[in-house]
SEZALUM-965786 format. One record per residue: residue in three letters; x, y, z of N, C-alpha, C, O in turn. Coordinates in steps of 0.02 Angstrom, whole numbers, padded with zeros to 5 digits, always signed. Each point is the difference from the previous one (the first is absolute). Layout:
AlaXYZXYZXYZXYZ;...
***
This chain:
Met+00557-03952+01936-00060+00031-00027+00006+00076+00006+00022+00025+00052;Leu-00041+00009-00103+00003+00072+00001-00055+00029+00043-00056-00026+00004;Ser+00072+00081+00029-00052+00032+00040-00052+00031-00046+00012+00009-00059;Arg-00069+00006+00087-00054+00029-00041+00020+00067-00028-00017+00017-00057;Arg+00054+00022+00096+00022+00066-00023+00046-00006-00060-00008+00036-00050;Val+00056-00082+00053+00047-00009-00055-00038-00026-00061+00012+00023-00056;Thr-00057-00070+00066-00040-00027-00055-00041+00055-00033-00003+00006-00061;Ala-00030+00035+00102-00040+00055-00027+00043+00049-00038-00020+00024-00053;Thr+00079-00008+00080+00045+00047-00034+00023-00028-00067-00001+00035-00051;Leu+00021-00099+00050+00022-00031-00062-00056-00002-00052+00010+00013-00059;Thr-00070-00029+00082-00058-00002-00045-00011+00069-00031-00012+00005-00060;Phe+00015+00047+00101-00010+00068-00024+00054+00019-00051-00016+00024-00054;Val+00079-00035+00071+00055+00019-00044-00002-00039-00065+00007+00029-00054;Leu-00018-00095+00058-00003-00040-00061-00060+00019-00043+00005+00002-00061;Gly-00061+00011+00094-00060+00021-00037+00012+00065-00037-00021+00008-00057;Phe+00055+00040+00090+00014+00064-00032+00049-00010-00058-00008+00031-00053;Ala+00057-00075+00063+00049-00012-00053-00034-00031-00061+00014+00019-00056;Val-00058-00067+00067-00036-00032-00055-00044+00052-00035-00002+00001-00062;Ala-00032+00041+00100-00042+00052-00029+00041+00048-00042-00021+00020-00054;Ala+00080-00002+00078+00043+00047-00036+00023-00031-00066+00004+00034-00051;Val+00012-00099+00051+00023-00033-00061-00057-00007-00050+00011+00002-00061;Ala-00072-00010+00086-00057-00013-00043-00019+00060-00044-00036-00009-00049;Phe+00058+00069+00066-00019+00059-00039+00060+00024-00040+00051+00020+00029;Asp-00057-00020-00094+00054+00025-00041-00004+00076-00003-00047+00031+00024;Glu+00098-00001-00054+00006+00072-00001-00058+00033-00038-00018+00057+00015;Asp-00013-00091-00062-00054+00030-00039-00063+00009+00041-00036+00049-00010;Asn+00020-00094+00054-00063+00007+00037+00008+00011+00074-00048+00017+00034;Gly+00107-00027-00007+00011+00006+00073-00015+00070+00026-00033+00007+00051;Leu+00057+00043-00085-00012+00069+00022-00074+00016-00005-00028+00031+00045;His-00003-00050-00099-00071+00013-00009-00040-00034+00055-00045+00031+00029;Arg+00061-00094-00014-00036-00036+00052+00009+00033+00069-00048+00007+00037;Ala+00109+00014-00021+00013+00032+00064-00037+00067+00005-00029+00016+00052;Met+00029+00022-00107-00035+00064+00001-00076-00009+00005-00033+00038+00034;Glu+00007-00088-00068-00072-00014+00006-00018-00020+00071-00052+00018+00026;Ser+00096-00056+00005-00011-00020+00070+00002+00061+00046-00041+00006+00046;Leu+00088+00039-00058+00003+00063+00039-00066+00038-00008-00028+00025+00048;Lys+00005-00022-00110-00062+00036-00015-00059-00030+00040-00043+00037+00025;Lys+00041-00103-00021-00055-00033+00036+00000+00015+00075-00052-00007+00033;His+00108+00027-00007+00004+00017+00071-00020+00072+00014-00018+00017+00057;Met+00020+00026-00107-00012+00071+00011-00069+00016+00028-00006+00036+00049;Lys-00046-00063-00079-00068+00016+00022-00014-00025+00071-00022+00039+00042;Pro+00036-00103-00028-00013-00022+00069+00044+00036+00051-00022+00013+00056;Leu+00084+00004-00076+00043+00039+00045-00032+00068+00015-00003+00021+00057;Ser-00020+00011-00109-00032+00066+00007-00061-00004+00046-00015+00047+00037;Gln-00020-00102-00040-00061-00008+00040+00015-00018+00073-00040+00015+00044;Ser+00096-00047-00031+00014-00023+00068+00047+00045+00039-00003+00001+00062;Ile+00045+00036-00095+00055+00035+00033-00022+00053+00051+00036+00013+00048;Gly-00093+00017-00058-00023+00052+00046-00033-00026+00063-00015+00039+00046;Asp+00003-00104-00043-00036-00030+00056+00047-00043+00041+00022-00053-00023;Ala-00005+00076+00083+00047-00037+00043-00025-00070+00016+00041-00045+00013;Ala-00106+00034-00014-00027-00066+00014+00018-00049-00056-00005-00061+00009;Lys+00026+00086-00067+00018-00043-00057+00076-00001-00011+00024-00015-00055;Asn+00014+00029+00107+00073+00004-00007+00031-00066-00023+00048+00002-00039;Asp-00074-00059+00061+00029-00063-00023-00007-00007-00076+00047-00020-00034;Glu-00106+00037+00009-00011-00002-00073+00045+00050-00036+00031-00016-00051;Thr-00027+00077+00078+00042+00052-00029+00073-00022-00002+00033+00008-00052;Leu-00008-00035+00106+00070-00021+00003+00014-00056-00049+00054-00003-00030;Lys-00101-00042+00022+00008-00054-00050+00007+00029-00070+00044-00020-00038;His-00087+00068+00021+00005+00032-00066+00068+00035-00008+00032-00007-00051;Leu-00012+00044+00101+00063+00037-00004+00060-00047-00008+00045+00013-00040;Met-00044-00067+00078+00056-00047-00005+00000-00037-00066+00053-00012-00029;Asp-00112-00006+00004-00004-00032-00066+00024+00049-00054+00036-00020-00046;Met-00055+00082+00053+00021+00051-00049+00075+00011+00002+00032+00012-00051;Gln-00003-00015+00110+00073+00007+00006+00035-00057-00036+00048+00011-00036;Ala-00072-00072+00046+00030-00058-00033-00007+00005-00076+00047-00015-00037;Leu-00104+00037+00014-00011+00009-00072+00045+00055-00029+00023-00006-00057;Thr-00012+00058+00096+00045+00054-00022+00071-00026-00006+00034+00015-00049;Leu-00012-00054+00098+00067-00030-00005+00006-00045-00062+00050+00002-00035;Glu-00101-00041+00023+00000-00043-00059+00003+00041-00064+00036-00017-00047;Ser-00074+00071+00045-00003+00043-00059+00068+00031-00017+00014+00013-00059;Lys+00027-00002+00110+00066+00029-00012+00046-00046-00040+00049+00022-00028;Thr-00065-00087+00025+00043-00048-00034-00011+00000-00075+00038-00033-00037;Phe-00088+00069+00013-00015+00002-00072+00018+00068-00028+00002+00050+00036;Asp+00012-00049-00101+00009+00064-00034-00069+00025-00022-00043-00039-00018;Pro+00033+00105+00020-00064+00027-00022-00008-00008-00075+00050-00005-00036;Pro-00113+00003+00012-00011-00009-00072+00035+00052-00043+00019-00015-00057;Thr-00011+00075+00083+00032+00054-00039+00075-00010-00009+00031+00038-00036;Ala-00002-00089+00068+00072-00012-00005+00018-00045-00059+00059-00006-00018;Lys-00109-00025-00014+00014-00052-00049+00040+00024-00061+00037-00039-00030;Asp-00044+00102+00011+00035+00025-00059+00062+00041+00017+00032+00029-00044;Leu-00015-00026+00108+00058+00040+00021+00062-00044+00004-00004-00061+00007;Lys+00062+00093-00012+00064-00035+00002+00051+00040+00041-00008+00060+00009;Gly+00058-00095+00014+00057+00032+00032-00017+00043+00060-00040-00019+00043;Glu+00071+00077-00041-00009+00046+00056-00072+00024+00008-00024+00009+00055;Glu-00010+00000-00111-00070+00022+00002-00044-00054+00034-00043+00017+00041;Leu+00055-00079-00057-00036-00055+00031+00016-00003+00075-00044-00006+00042;Ala+00109+00010-00026+00020-00004+00071-00032+00056+00040-00023-00012+00056;Lys+00022+00073-00082-00030+00056+00035-00075-00010+00008-00028+00013+00054;His-00005-00036-00106-00072-00009+00002-00019-00054+00052-00047+00010+00039;Val+00082-00065-00039-00013-00053+00048+00016+00024+00070-00037-00015+00047;Asn+00090+00052-00039+00018+00028+00066-00056+00047+00025-00019-00003+00058;Asp-00007+00045-00103-00054+00045+00019-00063-00039+00021-00033+00018+00048;Tyr+00018-00071-00085-00057-00042+00016+00009-00032+00069-00045+00002+00042;Gln+00103-00031-00030+00013-00033+00063-00001+00051+00058-00022-00017+00055;Ala+00046+00077-00067-00002+00052+00051-00072+00018+00017-00017+00009+00058;Asp-00025-00003-00109-00070+00016+00012-00035-00057+00037-00043+00013+00043;Met+00060-00074-00059-00029-00057+00036+00023-00001+00073-00037-00019+00044;Thr+00099+00040-00032+00025+00005+00068-00038+00054+00039-00015-00009+00059;Lys+00000+00064-00093-00040+00053+00032-00069-00026+00018-00027+00017+00053;Leu-00002-00058-00097-00065-00030+00014+00005-00046+00061-00043+00001+00043;Leu+00096-00040-00040+00011-00045+00057+00005+00040+00065-00028-00020+00051;Val+00065+00074-00052+00007+00043+00059-00068+00029+00020-00016+00002+00059;Glu-00024+00019-00107-00066+00027+00013-00045-00052+00033-00035+00014+00049;Leu+00037-00075-00075-00040-00054+00028+00024-00018+00071-00041-00012+00044;Ala+00106+00011-00034+00027-00014+00067-00017+00055+00049-00015-00014+00058;Thr+00016+00076-00080-00019+00056+00043-00073-00006+00020-00019+00012+00058;Met-00023-00030-00106-00071-00010+00015-00009-00056+00051-00041+00005+00046;Glu+00079-00059-00054-00004-00055+00048+00018+00024+00070-00035-00015+00048;Leu+00089+00053-00043+00021+00026+00065-00053+00046+00031-00013-00002+00060;Glu-00019+00043-00102-00053+00044+00024-00059-00040+00026-00028+00016+00053;Val+00008-00067-00089-00056-00042+00023+00018-00035+00065-00040-00003+00046;Arg+00101-00023-00042+00022-00035+00061+00002+00048+00059-00009-00021+00057;Ala+00022+00085-00070+00003+00050+00054-00069+00029+00016-00007+00041+00044;Gly-00044-00063-00081-00068+00024+00012-00017+00064-00035-00051+00031+00014;Asp+00093-00010-00061-00013+00062-00037-00029-00016-00068+00030+00013-00052;Asn-00090-00042+00052-00033-00020-00062-00015+00059-00045+00001-00006-00061;Ala-00015+00064+00091-00016+00059-00041+00059+00020-00043-00008+00018-00058;Ala+00069-00020+00087+00059+00018-00040+00011-00051-00056+00017+00018-00056;Ala-00026-00082+00073+00009-00052-00051-00052+00007-00055+00015-00010-00059;Gln-00076+00026+00078-00054+00008-00049+00015+00059-00046-00013-00004-00061;Ala+00040+00057+00087+00018+00058-00041+00053-00018-00052+00001+00028-00055;Arg+00043-00074+00073+00053-00022-00046-00028-00039-00060+00031+00000-00053;Val-00088-00031+00062-00028-00038-00057-00014+00048-00057+00018-00013-00057;Lys-00051+00069+00073-00018+00048-00053+00060+00042-00021+00013+00007-00060;Ala+00023+00020+00108+00054+00046-00016+00062-00037-00024+00039+00026-00041;Gly-00028-00088+00064+00060-00036-00018-00011-00054-00052+00024+00005-00056;Leu-00061-00057+00075-00006-00059-00043-00032+00015-00067+00026-00021-00052;Val-00081+00057+00052-00035+00014-00063+00045+00042-00046+00004-00013-00060;Lys+00028+00063+00088+00044+00043-00040+00060-00040-00026+00019+00007-00058;Met+00010-00048+00101+00057-00041-00022-00021-00047-00056+00038-00010-00048;Arg-00097-00019+00053-00024-00046-00052-00007+00038-00066+00023-00024-00052;Glu-00055+00082+00053-00010+00039-00061+00067+00022-00030+00010-00007-00061;Asp+00035+00033+00102+00065+00022-00025+00040-00059-00028+00032+00007-00052;Gly-00033-00064+00087+00036-00059-00023-00026-00026-00066+00039-00019-00044;His-00105+00018+00037-00029-00024-00063+00019+00047-00057+00014-00022-00055;Asp-00014+00088+00068+00019+00048-00051+00072-00012-00024+00015+00006-00059;Lys+00030-00022+00105+00071-00007-00017+00019-00069-00026+00043-00006-00044;Phe-00075-00046+00070+00027-00068-00011-00048-00050-00032+00020-00056-00015;Gln-00082+00074+00004-00049-00049-00022+00007-00018-00074-00004-00059-00017;Gly+00013+00106-00025+00006-00013-00071-00067-00002-00035-00052-00009+00032;Glu+00053+00018-00097-00062+00003-00040-00038-00066+00000-00061+00000+00002;Glu+00097-00056-00005-00034-00065+00000-00040-00010+00064-00056-00026-00002;Glu+00085+00045+00058-00036-00007+00064-00059+00048+00002-00053-00018+00026;Asp+00060+00077-00054-00056+00048-00003-00058-00031-00037-00058+00004+00022;Glu+00073-00036-00080-00052-00031-00040-00032-00059+00036-00061-00010-00003;Arg+00101-00030+00038-00025-00058+00035-00048+00021+00057-00047-00037+00015;Arg+00059+00094+00015-00042+00023+00056-00066+00030-00022-00045+00008+00041;Lys+00038+00009-00105-00061+00031-00025-00056-00049-00006-00055+00018-00019;
***
């Protein structure tokens, strides 16, 4: 009989694998980004309050997982590109997503160290700016219209 830890780990991994397969390239990125968006407001509301660190850490870890998932898709603006131009564009997108992941991980470390004020400052100075810059570079006109 498998131990509870092994069973829980297998359940988690298989569940994630099934979830990853269930989203095709057309809607997977949109779904992940919408999920990231849903975490922003509650994160902004909890991050400055050390009494809410468990909630804050949950949001940050969920956002990290969604960021990793988002890296597996090409941005909408890549659909008409080919060759080296496509490779560079996707590389730039993945690099920006890695920067977002680093920002989220830094915020997690700050919260864990009790420096909620520094983490809170990153929401405005880091996350919001990164979101705006990323949408400008990688969202595409169709996504702009869908968000209106």
